[in-house]
N, C-alpha and C positions, 0 to 999 in steps of 0.2 A: 877690898880697896885695890884699885888697879896699880900695876907696877909702872913707874915713870921711867921711860926708856928714850934713847935717841932715835932719830929717824932712821939711821943706819941699822940700829938694832931691830927696829920694827920691820924693815925690809928683809933682814936676815931671817925673820920668823916665817916669811912667806915662801913656800916651796915652788919649784917649777911646776907648771900645769895647774896651779891653784885656780879656783873660781873666786873672783873678787867682785864685791859690790863697792862702787865708788859714788859717794854722795855728791850733791851739788848740781849745778845747771850751767852748761856751757863753760865749764872750768871754774866758774865762781862757786866757792864753797867746797872745792876739792881739798883733800888733805895734801897740799902742795909739797911740803917738805918730805913726807913719806913717799909720795909718787916720784919726786926727784931722786931719792935714794934708790927706789926700785928701778928707775930708769938706768941708773949707773950699775946695777947689780949684775947685769948679764943674764938674769933669769928670764924665762919666757914661757910661751905656749899657754898663756893665761886665757881663761874665759872671763871676760869682763861684763858685768851687769851694770850698766850706767845709762842714765837718761839719754846721753849723747856722747860724741867723741871729742867734745870741746872744739877748739879752733887752732889753726896753725900759729896765730899770734895772740898774745895776751893784751890786756887793757893798758899796760905800761910798757909795751914793747917786748914782752917776753916772747921767746921763740918756742913754739910747740907748747901751748898752755895746758897744764894739768894733764888730763887723760891723753891729750894729743901726743905727749912725749912717748907714751907707751905704744901708741899706734905707729908713730914715726919710726921707732926703733924696731918695729916688727916683733914686739914682745907679746902681742895679743893674737891668739889663734882663732878666737871666737868672740864676737861682740854681740851682746843682746841689748838693744837700745830702742828708743822711740823716734829719734830723728838724727841724721848724720850729715845733713846737707852743707853745713858750714865747715866741714873738714874734708876737702877733696881727696885726701890720701885714703880715706875709707873706700871710696869708689874705685880708686886705682888698685888697691890691694885686693878688693873683692873681685874685680874683673880679672885680675891676674891669678885668681885662685889661691892667694896667700892668706886671705882672711875670710872666715865664715861669718856672715852677717845675718842676724835675725832681728827683724823689726816688729815691734808691737805697738798697738794703740797706747798712748800715754796713760790714760786712765786705767786701762787694763793692767799695764805694767805696774803702776803703783799698788793696785789691789792684789796683784799676784805676789808682790813682795809682802804685803800685809798678811796674806794668807800663809805664806811661808813662815813668817814670824809667829803666827798664831797657831800653827800646827793644823791648819785646815787643808782639806783635800783639793781645793781649787776655788775658782771664782766662776759664777754663772753670770754672763753678761750678754746683752743683745748687740753690743758693739762689734762690728765686723761681720755680722751675718750677711750673707749674700755678696761678700767681697773676697779679695785675695787672702784676707786674714784667715778664712776657713782652712787654707792650706798650710797654716803656720804649724811648725812642729810642737808648739805648746798648746795647741787645741786638742783636748782629749776626745771630744765628740760634740755633735750638735744635738740638742734636745728640744722638745716642745713642752711648754708649760702654759696651760690655759690658752692653747691655740696660738701661742707666740713662740718663735724660734729663739734659742739662746745658744751661745758657745760656752762649753765648759773649759776654762783655761787652767792649766796646771800651775801650782805655786812655784815661786822662785826662792831659792835659798843659795847660800854661798859658804865657802870655807872661811873667808875673811871679809869683813866690811871695813873700809877706810872712810871715816867720817871726820868732819872738822867742826869744832865749836868755837864760838867767840870767847865765852867764859866756860871753863871746865874746872870744877873743884877737885881736890885731892881724893875724893871718893868716886870721881868719875861722873858726877852729875853734870849734864850739859845744858847750856843755854846758847841758842843759835842766834846769829844776827843776819837778817836779810836772807839772801839766797842760800846761805849755808844750810838752812833747814830743809831745803828741797830734797826729798827722798831719804835724807840721813836718818830721821827719826824712825822710819820704817825699816831701813836697812839694818839698823842697830839691833833689831829684834830677830832678823832672819839669817844671821851668820853664826857660825860656830865660834869665831874669834872676832872681837871688835876692837879696833885700834882707833882711838880718838886723838886727833891733833888739835891742840888748843892754841888760839891766838894769845890768850892769857890763862895761865894756871892760877887759880885763886884758892883761898883757904875755905875750909868747910864752914858753911854758914853765910858766905858772901853772896851766894845765890839764894834768893828767897825760895822756900819750898814750892810756892805756887808758880814760880818762874822756871822750874826745872822741866825740860821737855823730854830729854832722855835720862832716865834714872841710872845712876852709877852701877846698878846691878848688871846692866847689859855690857858694861865696858871692861875689857880685860887689860888693856894697855893704854897708857897716856903718853903723848909726845908733846914736848914744848915746841910749838911751831915758830915762836920767836919772830912773828911777822907783824906784831901790833905794838 
């Protein structure tokens, strides 16, 4: 059963230089309370594995929405993502040599996380063959199978995954709503420590077994997000 802690306590568990997986899509579905606490912590040099860098502004007027807070604070030394065009600070910091950016095809990105969680040696995919993707540091090599070329992509793993669920019970079982689910269910399997932020913490049995997406066995800590 996961320990229920505050967002500040969750941020305190994360050391400088940690590799973080952040679930969600364009900030929607981020673990916002934990990210806010991490943004105030003064820690940095993080490697962030996230679909994107979110946006400078949130849907209700927030400044530096979700992941964008960490980028703005220059707490991220390396970003592994699939697209970053909606956050111009990524380009500014990358061009200034302040941020190392690694871009991956989105489907490959998801499968590389899945491989990391399953203990697989990598992903074999035709995506990116004959393009700049071949020069990506996560490409192990190019191989041919039945006269077709494929790239062998290394798995992705992290020290800590920060995910958010709409309903999370006291055993850590997670049900996601909408965009919260994006990448989070994969990331929960591919990190040494998983911190789940809940919009609603519910009692055991309130989530029907067939509706559990991330089983509680993957969740180490639970944070009451208090946002719903």
